[in-house]
C-alpha positions in Angstrom: -54.1 31.7 8.8 -56.4 30.6 11.5 -55.3 26.7 11.0 -52.8 27.3 13.5 -54.6 28.2 16.5 -57.4 25.7 15.6 -54.8 22.5 15.3 -53.5 24.1 19.1 -57.4 24.3 20.2 -57.6 20.6 19.1 -54.3 18.8 20.4 -54.7 21.0 23.7 -58.5 19.2 23.8 -57.3 15.8 22.4 -53.4 15.3 24.0 -54.0 11.6 22.2 -53.7 12.8 18.4 -50.5 15.1 19.8 -49.0 11.8 20.8 -50.3 9.4 17.7 -48.4 11.6 15.4 -44.9 11.6 18.0 -45.8 7.7 17.2 -46.0 7.7 13.5 -43.3 9.6 13.4 -40.9 7.7 15.4 -42.4 4.5 13.6 -41.1 6.2 10.2 -37.7 6.5 12.1 -37.4 2.8 13.0 -38.4 1.3 9.8 -36.2 3.7 7.5 -33.3 2.6 10.0 -34.1 -0.9 10.3 -34.5 -1.4 6.5 -30.8 0.3 6.3 -29.4 -1.6 8.5 -31.3 -4.8 7.0 -29.6 -3.9 3.4 -26.4 -3.4 4.9 -26.6 -7.2 6.7 -27.2 -8.4 3.2 -24.7 -6.6 1.6 -22.2 -7.8 3.8 -23.1 -11.7 3.8 -23.7 -11.2 0.2 -19.7 -11.4 0.2 -19.4 -14.0 3.3 -16.3 -14.9 4.9 -14.1 -12.0 5.9 -10.5 -11.9 7.0 -8.0 -9.3 8.8 -5.7 -8.3 6.3 -3.5 -4.6 7.2 -3.8 -2.0 4.6 -1.3 0.9 4.4 -2.0 4.2 6.4 -0.3 6.4 3.8 1.6 6.2 0.6 5.4 5.2 1.1 8.5 5.8 -0.7 10.8 2.4 -1.2 13.4 2.1 1.9 10.9 3.7 4.3 9.7 2.2 7.5 5.6 1.7 7.1 2.3 1.5 9.5 -0.7 -0.2 8.5 -3.8 -0.7 9.8 -5.6 -4.2 10.3 -9.1 -4.0 8.4 -11.7 -6.7 8.1 -12.0 -7.3 3.7 -14.4 -10.3 1.9 -11.8 -13.4 1.8 -12.8 -13.0 -2.3 -11.0 -9.8 -2.2 -7.9 -10.9 -0.3 -4.4 -11.5 -2.5 -3.4 -15.1 -1.7 0.2 -13.3 -0.1 -1.5 -11.2 1.6 0.9 -10.7 5.3 -1.4 -12.4 8.3 0.5 -10.3 11.1 1.6 -6.8 11.3 4.5 -5.8 8.9 7.6 -4.2 10.1 10.2 -3.0 8.3 10.5 -1.1 5.3 8.7 -0.7 2.1 10.3 -2.9 -0.8 9.0 -0.5 -3.4 6.5 2.5 -3.7 3.4 1.6 -1.6 -0.5 3.6 -2.0 -2.2 4.6 0.6 -4.7 2.1 1.4 -2.9 -0.4 -0.2 -3.1 -4.2 1.4 0.4 -5.2 2.4 1.4 -8.4 0.8 4.7 -10.6 1.2 6.8 -8.4 -1.2 5.9 -5.1 -0.3 7.9 -5.6 2.7 11.6 -5.7 2.4 13.3 -8.7 4.4 16.4 -9.2 6.3 18.3 -8.5 3.0 16.7 -4.5 2.6 15.1 -4.0 -0.6 17.1 -6.7 -2.6 14.7 -9.3 -4.1 15.4 -12.8 -3.0 18.1 -14.9 -5.3 19.5 -11.6 -6.4 23.2 -10.4 -5.7 24.2 -7.0 -4.7 27.9 -5.5 -6.1 29.0 -2.1 -5.1 29.5 0.0 -8.2 31.2 3.4 -8.8 28.9 6.5 -8.3 30.9 8.3 -10.4 29.3 10.0 -13.7 26.1 8.1 -12.8 22.7 10.0 -12.8 21.5 10.3 -8.9 19.7 7.0 -8.1 18.0 6.5 -5.2 17.0 3.5 -3.1 14.6 1.4 -5.0 15.0 3.1 -8.3 15.2 0.9 -11.2 18.3 1.1 -14.0 20.2 -0.7 -16.2 24.2 -1.8 -15.9 26.3 -1.0 -19.1 29.8 -1.5 -19.7 31.9 -1.8 -22.8 29.5 -0.7 -24.9 26.6 -2.8 -24.3 23.7 -3.3 -22.1 24.8 -5.7 -19.6 21.3 -5.9 -17.7 17.6 -4.5 -17.9 15.6 -4.2 -14.9 17.9 -3.6 -12.1 17.1 -2.4 -8.8 19.5 0.1 -7.1 19.1 -2.0 -3.8 20.6 0.4 -0.8 21.7 4.0 -0.4 25.8 5.1 -1.6 28.5 3.6 0.7 32.1 4.4 1.0 33.9 3.0 -2.4 37.6 3.3 -3.2 38.6 6.7 -4.6 35.0 8.1 -3.9 31.5 6.8 -3.2 29.6 4.1 -5.0 25.7 2.3 -5.0 25.0 -0.7 -3.6 22.9 -2.0 -6.8 20.6 -5.3 -6.9 21.3 -7.7 -10.0 19.3 -11.1 -11.1 22.1 -14.0 -10.1 22.3 -14.9 -14.3 23.4 -11.1 -14.8 26.2 -11.1 -11.9 29.2 -12.7 -13.7 28.3 -10.1 -16.8 28.7 -7.3 -13.8 31.5 -8.8 -11.8 33.8 -8.5 -15.0 32.6 -5.3 -16.2 33.9 -4.1 -12.7 37.3 -5.7 -13.2 37.7 -3.6 -16.0 36.2 -0.6 -14.4 33.9 -0.3 -17.5 30.3 0.2 -15.6 28.1 2.6 -16.3 24.4 2.8 -14.4 21.8 4.0 -16.4 18.6 5.2 -15.4 15.4 2.8 -16.7 
């Protein structure tokens, strides 16, 4: 119990001991911070060169506009088709928060329709509720015509009711066109 008063007396008579203790504490803190900083720099150097990529701010549904922030990523982690400039437009498919934006994530001038695909207006009566970006199947005359179909855009006005614009690969376009002429097309959710 008498140790504290003796310590105070010792420090009052010899202030250099107090300042020595302060210097030792400062040196320990400085060495710890310096070591941590060097460790971070070493790990950063291990990854090599970095490249600016664009990363989504939040989860995005197909057809919705999205925002992205520029972030420096190690070149080894950057996808080959990552966009170089700030993306503008709508999401071509669902995007997760923090996902690196690649060229296929951004819907082009044709909306959600992939390159090389064709869009058809299919009558919506009797079809399940489909939204932009949904995948489905085109059936007609008792058989499945196209698998992996992308529902490209929202409903549009159609003779006698509403229709859904549906994108199909070019190799399925002739079959879908023939089935539409027969009024025998049905959409199914995949």
